[in-house]
GUSEFI-811001 format. One record per atom (N, C-alpha, C): x, y, z. Coordinates in steps of 0.05 Angstrom, whole numbers, padded with zeros to 5 digits, always signed. Example, Ala and Ser with C-alpha at 12.3 -4.5 7.8 and 13.67 -1.06 7.14 Angstrom:
// GUSEFI-811001
+00264-00114+00156+00246-00090+00156+00264-00066+00156+00257-00045+00142+00273-00021+00143+00258+00001+00157
// end
This chain:
// GUSEFI-811001
+00093-00205+02139+00101-00199+02110+00115-00172+02109+00138-00169+02097+00153-00145+02095+00138-00125+02074+00147-00102+02075+00136-00082+02054+00142-00092+02026+00167-00101+02022+00174-00108+01995+00158-00133+01986+00153-00150+02005+00135-00175+01997+00109-00166+01991+00097-00147+02008+00070-00136+02000+00070-00124+01972+00090-00108+01965+00092-00097+01939+00089-00118+01917+00105-00141+01920+00104-00162+01900+00077-00174+01898+00063-00179+01920+00036-00191+01918+00016-00172+01904+00018-00145+01911+00000-00125+01898+00004-00124+01869+00032-00123+01861+00036-00120+01831+00028-00146+01817+00030-00170+01827+00026-00193+01814-00007-00193+01807-00024-00185+01827-00052-00186+01822-00061-00163+01805-00047-00140+01804-00059-00116+01791-00046-00111+01763-00026-00128+01755-00011-00123+01730-00031-00124+01707-00030-00104+01690-00047-00103+01666-00034-00096+01640-00006-00092+01642+00006-00081+01619+00031-00100+01610+00040-00097+01587+00064-00109+01577+00087-00090+01578+00109-00101+01589+00133-00084+01592+00159-00096+01577+00172-00081+01561+00193-00091+01545+00221-00081+01558+00238-00099+01562+00265-00092+01572+00284-00093+01548+00293-00071+01538+00311-00071+01513+00338-00077+01518+00348-00080+01544+00375-00082+01549+00388-00109+01536+00413-00107+01533+00428-00129+01518+00441-00148+01538+00438-00143+01565+00451-00162+01584+00431-00165+01607+00435-00185+01624+00418-00190+01646+00420-00169+01667+00397-00161+01678+00396-00140+01699+00381-00149+01722+00380-00134+01742+00363-00141+01766+00343-00119+01773+00318-00126+01779+00299-00107+01786+00305-00099+01815+00290-00078+01825+00293-00068+01853+00282-00088+01871+00269-00111+01864+00259-00131+01882+00278-00154+01880+00301-00152+01866+00322-00174+01866+00316-00194+01844+00293-00191+01828+00287-00211+01807+00307-00207+01783+00314-00230+01771+00330-00230+01746+00313-00219+01723+00322-00199+01708+00305-00187+01688+00321-00194+01661+00312-00212+01643+00326-00220+01621+00327-00198+01600+00347-00201+01582+00348-00178+01561+00330-00184+01539+00320-00163+01525+00304-00165+01500+00279-00183+01507+00265-00180+01529+00243-00195+01536+00219-00177+01542+00195-00189+01538+00171-00176+01545+00159-00190+01570+00151-00173+01588+00140-00184+01616+00111-00172+01618+00094-00188+01631+00069-00179+01640+00071-00172+01669+00051-00154+01679+00051-00148+01706+00059-00119+01712+00042-00105+01726+00051-00078+01735+00034-00069+01757+00044-00050+01772+00030-00038+01794+00036-00009+01796+00015+00008+01800+00017+00036+01801+00033+00047+01776+00028+00035+01753+00041+00045+01728+00069+00037+01725+00079+00017+01742+00107+00009+01740+00108-00021+01738+00129-00032+01725+00132-00061+01720+00139-00078+01745+00131-00102+01746+00138-00121+01768+00160-00138+01758+00164-00144+01732+00184-00160+01720+00183-00189+01731+00158-00200+01735+00158-00227+01746+00144-00246+01727+00135-00237+01705+00119-00257+01687+00130-00252+01658+00151-00267+01652+00162-00264+01624+00146-00281+01604+00138-00268+01584+00121-00282+01562+00133-00285+01535+00152-00268+01529+00160-00265+01500+00189-00259+01498+00203-00273+01481+00232-00269+01477+00236-00254+01451+00241-00229+01454+00242-00210+01429+00267-00217+01413+00290-00228+01425+00313-00235+01409+00307-00258+01390+00292-00279+01400+00284-00300+01382+00268-00291+01360+00248-00272+01367+00230-00261+01347+00245-00247+01325+00263-00231+01331+00280-00214+01314+00297-00233+01295+00305-00256+01306+00320-00275+01290+00301-00286+01268+00277-00296+01276+00258-00307+01257+00251-00285+01236+00246-00263+01246+00235-00240+01227+00257-00233+01208+00282-00232+01215+00304-00224+01197+00308-00248+01176+00305-00273+01184+00308-00294+01166+00287-00296+01145+00262-00292+01156+00238-00293+01137+00237-00270+01118+00245-00246+01127+00248-00223+01108+00267-00228+01085+00289-00241+01094+00310-00247+01073+00297-00267+01052+00283-00287+01064+00271-00307+01045+00250-00295+01025+00236-00278+01036+00215-00261+01020+00230-00246+00997+00253-00234+01005+00268-00218+00987+00281-00234+00963+00289-00258+00971+00303-00274+00950+00282-00295+00937+00256-00294+00945+00237-00311+00932+00235-00338+00942+00246-00344+00965+00245-00371+00975+00228-00375+01000+00209-00358+01004+00192-00359+01029+00175-00384+01025+00168-00395+01003+00151-00419+00999+00164-00443+01012+00192-00445+01012+00204-00468+01023+00220-00462+01049+00210-00440+01061+00224-00431+01086+00219-00449+01109+00240-00457+01124+00236-00476+01146+00232-00462+01172+00205-00459+01178+00200-00446+01202+00207-00462+01228+00208-00488+01224+00211-00507+01247+00239-00506+01260+00258-00496+01245+00286-00495+01256+00290-00472+01276+00270-00454+01276+00273-00431+01296+00258-00438+01322+00269-00429+01344+00256-00433+01369+00232-00414+01374+00211-00423+01387+00188-00408+01390+00194-00384+01409+00188-00360+01400+00194-00335+01419+00176-00334+01443+00153-00348+01443+00136-00347+01466+00148-00366+01489+00144-00359+01514+00158-00370+01537+00139-00385+01554+00148-00408+01564+00132-00425+01584+00103-00428+01575+00084-00423+01595+00055-00429+01588+00045-00414+01564+00059-00391+01558+00048-00375+01537+00054-00388+01509+00075-00405+01509+00082-00420+01484+00057-00438+01477+00046-00453+01497+00023-00470+01492-00002-00454+01484-00006-00430+01495-00030-00411+01489-00027-00404+01462-00004-00395+01452+00002-00387+01425-00002-00411+01404+00006-00434+01412+00002-00456+01394-00027-00464+01391-00041-00463+01414-00070-00468+01413-00086-00446+01396-00076-00421+01399-00088-00399+01382-00082-00403+01352-00056-00412+01346-00052-00417+01318-00066-00438+01306-00071-00459+01321-00088-00483+01311-00116-00475+01307-00128-00458+01322-00155-00448+01321-00159-00432+01295-00135-00415+01290-00138-00398+01266-00136-00416+01240-00117-00438+01241-00116-00454+01217-00141-00470+01212-00155-00478+01234-00179-00495+01230-00205-00479+01227-00202-00452+01224-00224-00435+01218-00242-00429+01243-00232-00435+01265-00250-00431+01289-00248-00400+01299-00228-00387+01288-00226-00358+01294-00229-00343+01268-00248-00325+01265-00253-00309+01242-00256-00280+01249-00247-00264+01230-00250-00234+01236-00243-00220+01211-00251-00196+01209-00246-00178+01187-00244-00150+01196-00222-00144+01209-00218-00114+01219-00190-00111+01220-00183-00085+01219-00154-00075+01222-00153-00060+01248-00136-00069+01267-00133-00057+01292-00117-00031+01289-00126-00011+01303-00113+00014+01304-00106+00023+01332-00087+00043+01334-00077+00049+01359-00098+00055+01381-00120+00069+01372-00140+00076+01390-00156+00050+01401-00155+00030+01387-00168+00005+01396-00155-00009+01419-00129-00001+01424-00115-00014+01444-00103+00008+01465-00119+00028+01470-00110+00049+01485-00105+00041+01515-00120+00019+01523-00119+00009+01551-00094-00007+01555-00079-00012+01535-00053-00029+01538-00030-00011+01537-00013-00011+01556+00012+00007+01556+00035-00012+01550+00051-00003+01530+00076-00018+01526+00099+00002+01530+00114-00002+01551+00133+00018+01559+00161+00006+01563+00181+00021+01553+00209+00012+01555+00217+00025+01581+00226+00008+01602+00235+00019+01627+00262+00004+01634+00283+00020+01637+00308+00008+01645+00306-00001+01675+00314-00028+01678+00312-00038+01705+00328-00025+01727+00351-00012+01718+00366+00002+01738+00364+00033+01737+00362+00044+01759+00359+00073+01761+00387+00086+01756+00387+00109+01741+00413+00122+01734+00413+00148+01753+00437+00161+01752+00442+00185+01768+00449+00178+01797+00455+00153+01803+00461+00145+01831+00491+00147+01838+00508+00148+01816+00537+00146+01820+00549+00171+01835+00569+00167+01848+00582+00189+01863+00612+00187+01855+00623+00211+01848+00653+00210+01840+00670+00203+01863+00695+00195+01856+00713+00186+01876+00727+00210+01891+00736+00205+01914+00750+00225+01929+00776+00213+01941+00799+00229+01944+00824+00218+01952+00836+00231+01976+00825+00254+01985+00840+00270+02005+00845+00254+02032+00824+00235+02039+00828+00221+02063+00855+00205+02063+00864+00198+02041+00889+00181+02040+00914+00199+02043+00912+00226+02041+00935+00242+02041+00941+00251+02071+00926+00244+02090+00929+00252+02117+00937+00228+02134+00947+00235+02158+00954+00214+02179+00929+00209+02195+00919+00184+02194+00893+00177+02208+00900+00169+02238+00885+00182+02257+00887+00178+02284+00861+00169+02297+00859+00146+02308+00835+00136+02322+00830+00153+02347+00806+00162+02348+00797+00179+02371+00770+00172+02381+00770+00151+02397+00743+00138+02406+00729+00156+02428+00743+00175+02440+00731+00192+02460+00719+00218+02451+00722+00224+02426+00712+00250+02414+00729+00273+02420+00750+00271+02434+00767+00291+02441+00797+00280+02440+00815+00298+02429+00844+00290+02427+00860+00313+02435+00877+00306+02454+00899+00326+02463+00923+00318+02451+00937+00338+02439+00963+00334+02425+00984+00353+02437+01006+00340+02446+01030+00354+02456+01049+00359+02434+01058+00384+02429+01077+00391+02408+01103+00399+02420+01123+00387+02411+01151+00393+02420+01163+00413+02400+01175+00433+02412+01191+00452+02396+01220+00448+02402+01236+00443+02382+01264+00434+02385+01281+00457+02394+01302+00454+02409+01321+00474+02414+01348+00469+02397+01363+00490+02397+01388+00489+02380+01412+00488+02400+01430+00470+02397+01454+00469+02413+01473+00494+02409+01491+00498+02428+01510+00520+02425+01531+00509+02405+01542+00528+02390+01560+00521+02369+01585+00539+02372+01608+00528+02370+01634+00542+02373+01639+00556+02398+01633+00541+02420+01638+00551+02448+01667+00555+02454+01674+00578+02462+01704+00585+02467+01715+00566+02491+01740+00565+02493+01753+00549+02513+01748+00563+02541+01740+00544+02558+01736+00554+02588+01709+00569+02592+01692+00570+02573+01666+00585+02574+01644+00563+02579+01628+00568+02599+01605+00549+02604+01585+00554+02583+01577+00531+02570+01557+00534+02548+01531+00539+02562+01514+00552+02545+01488+00559+02555+01469+00533+02556+01454+00532+02575+01435+00510+02577+01410+00516+02560+01401+00495+02549+01377+00498+02530+01352+00482+02539+01330+00489+02532+01305+00476+02538+01287+00476+02516+01270+00455+02513+01251+00453+02491+01226+00468+02501+01207+00473+02482+01180+00482+02490+01161+00461+02483+01143+00456+02500+01120+00437+02497+01094+00450+02501+01078+00450+02480+01049+00460+02479+01029+00439+02475+01008+00442+02489+00985+00422+02487+00960+00436+02474+00950+00423+02454+00926+00432+02440+00905+00411+02444+00880+00419+02446+00857+00402+02450+00837+00404+02426+00829+00383+02415+00811+00383+02393+00787+00367+02398+00762+00377+02392+00737+00363+02395+00727+00357+02367+00720+00330+02364+00710+00320+02338+00684+00331+02331+00677+00336+02306+00651+00345+02298+00635+00322+02287+00609+00324+02285+00593+00303+02277+00578+00307+02251+00581+00288+02233+00567+00289+02208+00545+00268+02208+00521+00276+02197+00498+00257+02200+00484+00256+02172+00475+00230+02166+00459+00224+02144+00433+00212+02155+00410+00223+02148+00385+00214+02161+00364+00215+02137+00351+00191+02133+00329+00188+02113+00306+00175+02126+00283+00181+02115+00259+00167+02125+00237+00169+02104+00222+00147+02100+00200+00145+02080+00176+00132+02091+00152+00142+02084+00129+00130+02092+00123+00104+02076+00105+00087+02086+00097+00061+02070+00087+00071+02043+00071+00090+02041+00058+00099+02016+00080+00106+01996+00101+00121+02005+00122+00128+01985+00136+00103+01974+00139+00082+01991+00155+00060+01982+00136+00043+01965+00112+00041+01971+00092+00024+01956+00086+00034+01928+00090+00059+01925+00082+00072+01900+00106+00072+01880+00130+00068+01891+00154+00071+01877+00163+00045+01861+00170+00043+01837+00180+00020+01823+00207+00012+01834+00225+00033+01842+00250+00026+01851+00251+00022+01882+00269+00012+01893+00272+00010+01922+00284+00036+01933+00269+00057+01935+00281+00082+01942+00290+00083+01969+00281+00068+01988+00292+00069+02015+00320+00057+02015+00324+00035+02000+00351+00024+02001+00370+00044+01987+00362+00055+01963+00379+00073+01949+00385+00098+01966+00365+00108+01982+00369+00130+01999+00391+00124+02020+00391+00101+02032+00410+00091+02051+00437+00093+02040+00439+00080+02015+00467+00082+02000+00476+00109+01995+00458+00128+01989+00467+00156+01985+00475+00169+02011+00461+00162+02033+00468+00175+02058+00497+00165+02068+00505+00141+02061+00529+00129+02070+00551+00140+02050+00547+00140+02026+00569+00147+02008+00573+00178+02008+00554+00192+02013+00559+00222+02015+00577+00231+02037+00582+00212+02058+00601+00218+02078+00630+00222+02067+00635+00207+02044+00661+00210+02032+00663+00238+02021+00644+00249+02008+00645+00276+01997+00648+00295+02020+00634+00292+02042+00636+00312+02064+00663+00312+02076+00675+00290+02079+00702+00287+02090+00722+00301+02072+00721+00296+02045+00740+00309+02027+00738+00339+02028+00711+00348+02028+00705+00376+02030+00718+00389+02056+00715+00375+02079+00726+00386+02104+00756+00386+02104+00767+00365+02092+00797+00362+02090+00807+00386+02072+00795+00391+02049+00803+00411+02031+00802+00438+02045+00781+00443+02058+00776+00468+02074+00797+00474+02095+00805+00451+02109+00825+00454+02130+00853+00457+02118+00859+00443+02095+00886+00448+02083+00890+00477+02072+00867+00487+02062+00869+00514+02050+00872+00535+02072+00870+00529+02098+00875+00548+02120+00905+00552+02124+00922+00536+02109+00952+00538+02113+00961+00565+02104+00985+00572+02114+00997+00597+02105+01001+00595+02074+00993+00617+02061+00993+00620+02034+01019+00633+02022+01028+00622+02001+01052+00631+01986+01044+00636+01958+01047+00661+01948+01039+00668+01922+01056+00653+01899+01043+00637+01883+01056+00626+01861+01051+00641+01835+01054+00630+01813+01048+00642+01786+01034+00621+01772+01018+00631+01751+01000+00614+01735+01019+00595+01717+01016+00569+01723+01033+00547+01709+01024+00547+01681+01000+00556+01673+00991+00553+01646+00998+00577+01630+01009+00599+01641+01015+00623+01625+01039+00618+01606+01038+00630+01583+01059+00629+01563+01075+00654+01558+01100+00652+01551+01116+00672+01540+01129+00662+01515+01120+00673+01493+01128+00665+01467+01121+00632+01463+01142+00617+01464+01139+00589+01459+01143+00570+01484+01144+00581+01506+01147+00566+01530+01131+00576+01554+01126+00563+01573+01111+00571+01598+01129+00592+01613+01115+00611+01624+01128+00632+01638+01142+00623+01663+01129+00605+01677+01138+00595+01704+01141+00565+01705+01164+00556+01715+01168+00528+01719+01154+00519+01744+01135+00500+01744+01122+00491+01768+01140+00481+01789+01163+00469+01780+01182+00458+01801+01193+00481+01819+01195+00507+01806+01204+00528+01823+01186+00535+01845+01161+00538+01840+01141+00543+01860+01141+00522+01883+01137+00497+01872+01136+00475+01891+01161+00471+01907+01185+00476+01895+01209+00475+01910+01212+00495+01931+01202+00520+01924+01203+00541+01946+01188+00535+01972+01164+00523+01969+01147+00518+01992+01158+00491+02004+01169+00473+01990+01182+00450+02000+01206+00457+02018+01222+00476+02008+01245+00486+02024+01235+00497+02054+01213+00511+02052+01199+00520+02077+01194+00498+02095+01180+00476+02084+01172+00454+02102+01198+00441+02113+01218+00439+02095+01242+00425+02107+01257+00442+02128+01257+00469+02126+01268+00486+02144+01253+00483+02173+01229+00475+02171+01214+00470+02196+01214+00441+02206+01237+00428+02196+01241+00400+02207+01222+00379+02194+01210+00387+02173+01190+00368+02160+01203+00359+02134+01186+00340+02122+01194+00329+02095+01168+00331+02077+01172+00348+02057+01149+00353+02038+01146+00327+02021+01127+00312+02027+01122+00287+02012+01093+00286+02002+01077+00306+02005+01050+00305+01994+01042+00332+01981+01030+00327+01958+01017+00350+01944+00988+00344+01939+00970+00362+01946+00941+00359+01941+00931+00383+01925+00912+00378+01905+00903+00401+01890+00878+00390+01875+00864+00410+01862+00843+00405+01842+00858+00394+01818+00841+00384+01799+00850+00373+01774+00864+00393+01757+00855+00420+01759+00864+00441+01741+00896+00445+01744+00906+00449+01769+00935+00452+01773+00951+00427+01763+00941+00404+01764+00953+00379+01756+00957+00382+01725+00933+00389+01711+00935+00392+01683+00954+00413+01674+00957+00435+01688+00977+00455+01680+01004+00444+01685+01007+00428+01705+01033+00416+01711+01042+00398+01687+01025+00379+01681+01031+00360+01661+01036+00372+01633+01021+00394+01625+01025+00406+01600+01046+00427+01600+01059+00434+01622+01082+00453+01622+01105+00445+01605+01116+00464+01592+01139+00459+01575+01162+00452+01591+01163+00457+01619+01185+00450+01635+01181+00421+01645+01157+00408+01639+01153+00382+01650+01146+00361+01629+01131+00368+01607+01121+00348+01590+01141+00334+01575+01166+00342+01571+01187+00327+01561+01193+00302+01578+01188+00304+01604+01196+00283+01622+01172+00262+01622+01148+00270+01610+01124+00253+01612+01119+00235+01588+01137+00237+01569+01132+00221+01544+01126+00191+01550+01141+00179+01567+01138+00151+01572+01121+00144+01597+01109+00164+01608+01094+00161+01633+01062+00161+01626+01049+00139+01629+01020+00139+01623+01005+00153+01644+00989+00173+01636+00974+00189+01654+00946+00179+01658+00933+00182+01681+00905+00173+01685+00886+00192+01670+00861+00186+01668+00842+00203+01656+00840+00230+01672+00835+00252+01657+00834+00278+01669+00807+00281+01683+00805+00300+01702+00779+00305+01714+00768+00281+01732+00787+00267+01742+00779+00245+01762+00797+00246+01784+00786+00239+01807+00800+00238+01832+00821+00215+01828+00846+00220+01837+00865+00200+01832+00891+00208+01848+00908+00185+01850+00933+00190+01865+00956+00183+01845+00974+00202+01844+00998+00201+01826+01023+00196+01846+01034+00173+01842+01060+00168+01854+01083+00171+01835+01108+00175+01845+01129+00180+01828+01126+00203+01808+01119+00226+01820+01112+00248+01801+01135+00256+01786+01135+00259+01759+01157+00266+01742+01169+00291+01752+01196+00294+01752+01211+00317+01761+01209+00325+01792+01193+00309+01806+01189+00314+01835+01191+00287+01850+01216+00277+01851+01219+00252+01866+01211+00253+01895+01198+00233+01905+01191+00231+01934+01165+00242+01939+01151+00255+01921+01125+00267+01925+01103+00251+01915+01081+00249+01928+01057+00238+01919+01037+00258+01917+01021+00258+01894+01003+00280+01887+00974+00269+01889+00957+00280+01907+00930+00272+01909+00912+00293+01896+00895+00283+01876+00878+00302+01861+00851+00297+01869+00838+00318+01878+00810+00318+01887+00796+00343+01882+00774+00344+01869+00762+00367+01861+00746+00381+01882+00748+00373+01908+00737+00387+01929+00756+00412+01936+00779+00412+01925+00799+00433+01928+00789+00457+01912+00797+00481+01919+00796+00506+01901+00812+00501+01877+00804+00509+01854+00819+00502+01829+00842+00518+01824+00851+00537+01841+00874+00553+01835+00895+00550+01855+00894+00529+01874+00915+00527+01893+00925+00498+01895+00949+00495+01907+00959+00469+01913+00971+00471+01942+00968+00450+01957+00979+00448+01983+01002+00428+01983+01024+00437+01996+01048+00419+01999+01055+00416+02027+01058+00392+02036+01061+00387+02066+01073+00360+02072+01082+00358+02098+01092+00333+02109+01067+00318+02118+01063+00293+02111+01038+00278+02117+01034+00278+02147+01057+00278+02165+01051+00278+02192+01044+00304+02204+01040+00325+02189+01032+00351+02199+01003+00355+02198+00988+00336+02185+00959+00340+02183+00946+00314+02192+00929+00315+02213+00913+00291+02223+00886+00290+02214+00877+00265+02209+00848+00260+02205+00840+00244+02231+00828+00258+02250+00820+00244+02274+00794+00232+02270+00795+00203+02273+00773+00185+02267+00758+00177+02292+00733+00187+02294+00719+00179+02318+00700+00157+02312+00681+00152+02331+00662+00129+02328+00642+00135+02305+00630+00113+02296+00608+00116+02276+00585+00099+02287+00563+00110+02284+00538+00098+02296+00516+00097+02273+00506+00073+02270+00484+00066+02249+00459+00057+02264+00435+00066+02256+00410+00056+02266+00389+00056+02244+00374+00035+02243+00350+00033+02225+00327+00027+02243+00306+00045+02238+00285+00044+02257+00257+00044+02243+00236+00037+02257+00208+00033+02246+00191+00049+02265+00175+00069+02253+00155+00082+02269+00129+00069+02262+00120+00050+02275+00096+00034+02266+00071+00051+02264+00065+00067+02283+00040+00080+02285+00038+00101+02260+00060+00114+02253+00062+00133+02232+00066+00119+02206+00076+00093+02205+00081+00079+02181+00105+00091+02168+00128+00094+02182+00151+00106+02172+00176+00088+02177+00192+00083+02157+00219+00069+02159+00240+00090+02158+00259+00089+02175+00281+00109+02176+00308+00096+02181+00328+00113+02173+00356+00105+02175+00371+00128+02182+00392+00126+02203+00408+00148+02210+00436+00138+02213+00455+00153+02202+00484+00147+02204+00499+00173+02215+00513+00167+02236+00529+00189+02250+00558+00183+02247+00574+00201+02241+00602+00198+02238+00618+00222+02252+00635+00216+02272+00649+00236+02285+00677+00235+02275+00687+00259+02263+00714+00262+02253+00722+00290+02253+00748+00294+02249+00759+00322+02247+00784+00322+02234+00789+00335+02211+00814+00340+02197+00828+00364+02211+00854+00363+02216+00866+00386+02229+00896+00389+02224+00904+00412+02219+00933+00418+02215+00944+00420+02243+00963+00402+02250+00974+00402+02278+01002+00413+02279+01017+00415+02256+01043+00429+02256+01041+00447+02232+01034+00473+02237+01029+00493+02218+01054+00499+02202+01078+00495+02212+01102+00503+02197+01109+00484+02176+01096+00461+02176+01105+00439+02158+01083+00436+02134+01068+00457+02129+01051+00457+02106+01048+00487+02095+01047+00487+02068+01042+00513+02057+01023+00510+02033+01009+00532+02026+00989+00533+02006+00999+00551+01983+01002+00539+01959+01011+00555+01937+00986+00565+01924+00986+00592+01919+00963+00606+01907+00968+00615+01880+00945+00619+01865+00946+00631+01836+00963+00617+01816+00963+00588+01821+00978+00572+01802+00962+00564+01778+00936+00572+01777+00918+00566+01754+00897+00588+01753+00885+00590+01730+00865+00611+01727+00837+00598+01718
// end
């Protein structure tokens, strides 16, 4: 029997409380059970619901209550048709309720007391959302901005060719100069990122949610954040070029045209035999760009994505041929402009292992990812600085 099956058995035997799921749509518990909306369930373990014994449909009950209250209000409760409403009690509990109502009507159950909160202190009625919140991770885009290179051996050697220039305007009878290129080799070793989680049996048995599964999901998805952070750090090592604050105003217009700053560094990339086709930045420079008086007139018919989200903008207004990658792992005051072929993301092996330490009663999971973002042609990338405050 697995740990999750043991949890189910324990919770079924030890449940002593009623649990109400107030959701409006069907959800799933951490054990994979379907949890119906607006329903009351019996069964709990360690103070948490098992969601495996549905007894009462609160939606049906509310429907009956609303109709009966309206009948009381208009004075027609005497002729109210209770039979046209479906019994809110579910399965076996429907029969138990009918038997109880019959015994009340026939006088077999008698009492004269008013129940108060203190009389039922041993019964807990708790609203618990079936799904845990706070597990979401924002999107990242910088991986898409680089050239991906498979690197299965953890080391990559790159040969870089430096072009020569032919002789121009050679006079008659003069032997032209011979030219030769330069070739340089650089070696790169991939770095390793690791996600490792482990939980004891006790930690898993006491938790209402499947914390081991959720921890595995977090370990895997956080690799996206690590990669974007490493890429942003590497891009920002590029040669810096001072820009100006695109959000600054002079009277009724922005002081600086963003296209001027971007065009200056694009010219440098072109002069180094590259093609400036990528811009990467934090969301703030993009906002300054879209709100600039030099740009926003061009944006009237262009739908823009939500702000403060990682996104990819193609066909950037006033900047044909450029694709803009927005990722908040970047510093908020810079933008990098480069030729996509100038920056590599070296993709190494990935190794995953799930293990069990039986004597200690521990389940573990480990995920290893070898990768390295690297600028390989430094002349074809520039970093614009101070373009936002």
